C-alpha positions as protocol buffer text, in pm:
chain_id: "A"
residue {
  index: 1
  type: MET
  ca { x: 15898 y: 3476 z: 13663 }
}
residue {
  index: 2
  type: THR
  ca { x: 15959 y: 3584 z: 13307 }
}
residue {
  index: 3
  type: ILE
  ca { x: 16268 y: 3557 z: 13089 }
}
residue {
  index: 4
  type: ILE
  ca { x: 16376 y: 3915 z: 13019 }
}
residue {
  index: 5
  type: ALA
  ca { x: 16736 y: 3908 z: 12892 }
}
residue {
  index: 6
  type: VAL
  ca { x: 17003 y: 3715 z: 12707 }
}
residue {
  index: 7
  type: ALA
  ca { x: 17299 y: 3633 z: 12930 }
}
residue {
  index: 8
  type: ILE
  ca { x: 17641 y: 3475 z: 12931 }
}
residue {
  index: 9
  type: ARG
  ca { x: 17781 y: 3331 z: 13252 }
}
residue {
  index: 10
  type: TYR
  ca { x: 18159 y: 3324 z: 13295 }
}
residue {
  index: 11
  type: ASP
  ca { x: 18356 y: 3205 z: 13597 }
}
residue {
  index: 12
  type: GLU
  ca { x: 18414 y: 3575 z: 13665 }
}
residue {
  index: 13
  type: GLY
  ca { x: 18045 y: 3666 z: 13660 }
}
residue {
  index: 14
  type: THR
  ca { x: 17739 y: 3706 z: 13438 }
}
residue {
  index: 15
  type: VAL
  ca { x: 17676 y: 3969 z: 13169 }
}
residue {
  index: 16
  type: SER
  ca { x: 17338 y: 4035 z: 13011 }
}
residue {
  index: 17
  type: LEU
  ca { x: 17138 y: 4252 z: 12774 }
}
residue {
  index: 18
  type: ARG
  ca { x: 16762 y: 4302 z: 12798 }
}
residue {
  index: 19
  type: ALA
  ca { x: 16518 y: 4196 z: 12527 }
}
residue {
  index: 20
  type: PRO
  ca { x: 16516 y: 4215 z: 12231 }
}
residue {
  index: 21
  type: SER
  ca { x: 16893 y: 4167 z: 12232 }
}
residue {
  index: 22
  type: ARG
  ca { x: 17068 y: 3860 z: 12093 }
}
residue {
  index: 23
  type: HIS
  ca { x: 17362 y: 3661 z: 12233 }
}
residue {
  index: 24
  type: ASN
  ca { x: 17584 y: 3770 z: 11941 }
}
residue {
  index: 25
  type: GLU
  ca { x: 17531 y: 4135 z: 12043 }
}
residue {
  index: 26
  type: LEU
  ca { x: 17647 y: 4050 z: 12393 }
}
residue {
  index: 27
  type: VAL
  ca { x: 17954 y: 3869 z: 12259 }
}
residue {
  index: 28
  type: ALA
  ca { x: 18037 y: 4167 z: 12034 }
}
residue {
  index: 29
  type: LEU
  ca { x: 18041 y: 4398 z: 12336 }
}
residue {
  index: 30
  type: HIS
  ca { x: 18309 y: 4181 z: 12497 }
}
residue {
  index: 31
  type: VAL
  ca { x: 18539 y: 4123 z: 12197 }
}
residue {
  index: 32
  type: GLY
  ca { x: 18900 y: 4127 z: 12305 }
}
residue {
  index: 33
  type: VAL
  ca { x: 18816 y: 4068 z: 12670 }
}
residue {
  index: 34
  type: THR
  ca { x: 18977 y: 3749 z: 12796 }
}
residue {
  index: 35
  type: LYS
  ca { x: 18721 y: 3539 z: 12980 }
}
residue {
  index: 36
  type: SER
  ca { x: 18701 y: 3182 z: 13098 }
}
residue {
  index: 37
  type: SER
  ca { x: 18475 y: 2935 z: 12924 }
}
residue {
  index: 38
  type: ASP
  ca { x: 18118 y: 3054 z: 12902 }
}
residue {
  index: 39
  type: THR
  ca { x: 17762 y: 2927 z: 12933 }
}
residue {
  index: 40
  type: ARG
  ca { x: 17503 y: 3104 z: 12723 }
}
residue {
  index: 41
  type: GLY
  ca { x: 17156 y: 3142 z: 12861 }
}
residue {
  index: 42
  type: PHE
  ca { x: 16898 y: 3388 z: 12988 }
}
residue {
  index: 43
  type: LEU
  ca { x: 16803 y: 3590 z: 13295 }
}
residue {
  index: 44
  type: THR
  ca { x: 16462 y: 3595 z: 13457 }
}
residue {
  index: 45
  type: ASP
  ca { x: 16300 y: 3904 z: 13600 }
}
residue {
  index: 46
  type: LEU
  ca { x: 16419 y: 3782 z: 13941 }
}
residue {
  index: 47
  type: GLY
  ca { x: 16783 y: 3779 z: 13825 }
}
residue {
  index: 48
  type: GLU
  ca { x: 16809 y: 3399 z: 13804 }
}
residue {
  index: 49
  type: PHE
  ca { x: 17043 y: 3265 z: 13534 }
}
residue {
  index: 50
  type: LEU
  ca { x: 16907 y: 2973 z: 13326 }
}
residue {
  index: 51
  type: ASP
  ca { x: 17117 y: 2791 z: 13068 }
}
residue {
  index: 52
  type: ARG
  ca { x: 16958 y: 2738 z: 12725 }
}
residue {
  index: 53
  type: ARG
  ca { x: 16803 y: 2401 z: 12812 }
}
residue {
  index: 54
  type: GLN
  ca { x: 16671 y: 2516 z: 13152 }
}
residue {
  index: 55
  type: ALA
  ca { x: 16535 y: 2830 z: 12987 }
}
residue {
  index: 56
  type: ALA
  ca { x: 16352 y: 2625 z: 12722 }
}
residue {
  index: 57
  type: ASP
  ca { x: 16179 y: 2416 z: 12989 }
}
residue {
  index: 58
  type: TYR
  ca { x: 16095 y: 2727 z: 13187 }
}
residue {
  index: 59
  type: ALA
  ca { x: 15961 y: 2920 z: 12885 }
}
residue {
  index: 60
  type: PHE
  ca { x: 15731 y: 2629 z: 12794 }
}
residue {
  index: 61
  type: ARG
  ca { x: 15601 y: 2597 z: 13151 }
}
residue {
  index: 62
  type: THR
  ca { x: 15528 y: 2969 z: 13181 }
}
residue {
  index: 63
  type: GLY
  ca { x: 15371 y: 3002 z: 12836 }
}
residue {
  index: 64
  type: GLN
  ca { x: 15637 y: 3234 z: 12694 }
}
residue {
  index: 65
  type: ILE
  ca { x: 15685 y: 2999 z: 12397 }
}
residue {
  index: 66
  type: THR
  ca { x: 15501 y: 2718 z: 12223 }
}
residue {
  index: 67
  type: SER
  ca { x: 15787 y: 2581 z: 12009 }
}
residue {
  index: 68
  type: LEU
  ca { x: 16166 y: 2579 z: 11976 }
}
residue {
  index: 69
  type: ARG
  ca { x: 16378 y: 2652 z: 11668 }
}
residue {
  index: 70
  type: SER
  ca { x: 16675 y: 2447 z: 11797 }
}
residue {
  index: 71
  type: PRO
  ca { x: 16546 y: 2183 z: 12040 }
}
residue {
  index: 72
  type: PRO
  ca { x: 16623 y: 2123 z: 12322 }
}
residue {
  index: 73
  type: ASN
  ca { x: 16779 y: 2470 z: 12358 }
}
residue {
  index: 74
  type: LEU
  ca { x: 16608 y: 2808 z: 12378 }
}
residue {
  index: 75
  type: THR
  ca { x: 16730 y: 3087 z: 12151 }
}
residue {
  index: 76
  type: SER
  ca { x: 16645 y: 3454 z: 12174 }
}
residue {
  index: 77
  type: GLU
  ca { x: 16463 y: 3419 z: 11841 }
}
residue {
  index: 78
  type: ASP
  ca { x: 16219 y: 3183 z: 12016 }
}
residue {
  index: 79
  type: LEU
  ca { x: 16125 y: 3460 z: 12260 }
}
residue {
  index: 80
  type: TRP
  ca { x: 16147 y: 3788 z: 12068 }
}
Protein backbone atom coordinates (compact mmCIF):
# COMPACT_ATOMS: atom_id res chain seq x y z
CA MET A 1 0.00 0.00 0.00
CA THR A 2 1.01 3.58 -0.64
CA ILE A 3 -0.38 6.83 0.75
CA ILE A 4 -1.85 8.67 -2.22
CA ALA A 5 -4.15 11.41 -0.90
CA VAL A 6 -4.91 13.84 1.89
CA ALA A 7 -8.26 13.10 3.53
CA ILE A 8 -10.67 14.34 6.16
CA ARG A 9 -13.05 11.92 7.82
CA TYR A 10 -16.36 13.27 9.11
CA ASP A 11 -19.19 11.32 10.73
CA GLU A 12 -20.98 11.77 7.40
CA GLY A 13 -18.16 10.31 5.32
CA THR A 14 -14.63 10.91 4.05
CA VAL A 15 -13.45 13.48 1.50
CA SER A 16 -10.05 13.42 -0.16
CA LEU A 17 -7.77 15.00 -2.75
CA ARG A 18 -4.93 13.17 -4.48
CA ALA A 19 -1.28 14.16 -4.16
CA PRO A 20 0.18 16.75 -4.19
CA SER A 21 -2.81 18.37 -2.48
CA ARG A 22 -2.74 19.74 1.06
CA HIS A 23 -5.34 19.47 3.83
CA ASN A 24 -5.99 23.23 3.69
CA GLU A 25 -7.03 22.87 0.02
CA LEU A 26 -9.52 20.21 1.03
CA VAL A 27 -10.89 22.40 3.83
CA ALA A 28 -11.23 25.34 1.41
CA LEU A 29 -13.39 23.25 -0.91
CA HIS A 30 -15.84 22.63 1.95
CA VAL A 31 -16.07 26.16 3.41
CA GLY A 32 -19.60 26.90 4.51
CA VAL A 33 -20.59 23.24 4.60
CA THR A 34 -21.70 22.23 8.07
CA LYS A 35 -19.97 19.03 9.11
CA SER A 36 -19.46 17.16 12.34
CA SER A 37 -16.08 17.11 14.01
CA ASP A 38 -13.34 15.90 11.72
CA THR A 39 -10.23 13.74 11.72
CA ARG A 40 -7.51 14.72 9.30
CA GLY A 41 -5.44 12.02 7.72
CA PHE A 42 -4.60 10.24 4.49
CA LEU A 43 -5.90 7.58 2.11
CA THR A 44 -3.92 4.63 0.85
CA ASP A 45 -4.12 3.29 -2.67
CA LEU A 46 -6.49 0.64 -1.31
CA GLY A 47 -8.89 3.31 -0.01
CA GLU A 48 -8.01 2.82 3.67
CA PHE A 49 -8.22 5.95 5.85
CA LEU A 50 -5.30 6.50 8.25
CA ASP A 51 -5.25 9.32 10.80
CA ARG A 52 -2.07 11.43 10.94
CA ARG A 53 -0.35 9.26 13.56
CA GLN A 54 -1.27 5.97 11.86
CA ALA A 55 -0.14 7.42 8.54
CA ALA A 56 3.23 8.43 10.00
CA ASP A 57 3.86 4.90 11.26
CA TYR A 58 2.74 3.45 7.94
CA ALA A 59 4.85 5.85 5.84
CA PHE A 60 7.97 4.96 7.86
CA ARG A 61 7.33 1.22 7.55
CA THR A 62 6.81 1.40 3.79
CA GLY A 63 9.74 3.72 3.13
CA GLN A 64 7.66 6.65 1.91
CA ILE A 65 9.37 8.95 4.42
CA THR A 66 12.51 9.01 6.55
CA SER A 67 11.59 11.89 8.90
CA LEU A 68 8.64 13.92 10.19
CA ARG A 69 8.24 17.70 10.37
CA SER A 70 5.69 17.53 13.22
CA PRO A 71 6.22 14.28 15.16
CA PRO A 72 4.33 12.09 15.83
CA ASN A 73 1.96 13.22 13.05
CA LEU A 74 2.38 12.96 9.30
CA THR A 75 1.78 16.06 7.19
CA SER A 76 1.40 16.25 3.44
CA GLU A 77 4.66 18.20 3.33
CA ASP A 78 6.41 15.08 4.66
CA LEU A 79 5.23 13.12 1.61
CA TRP A 80 5.16 15.56 -1.31
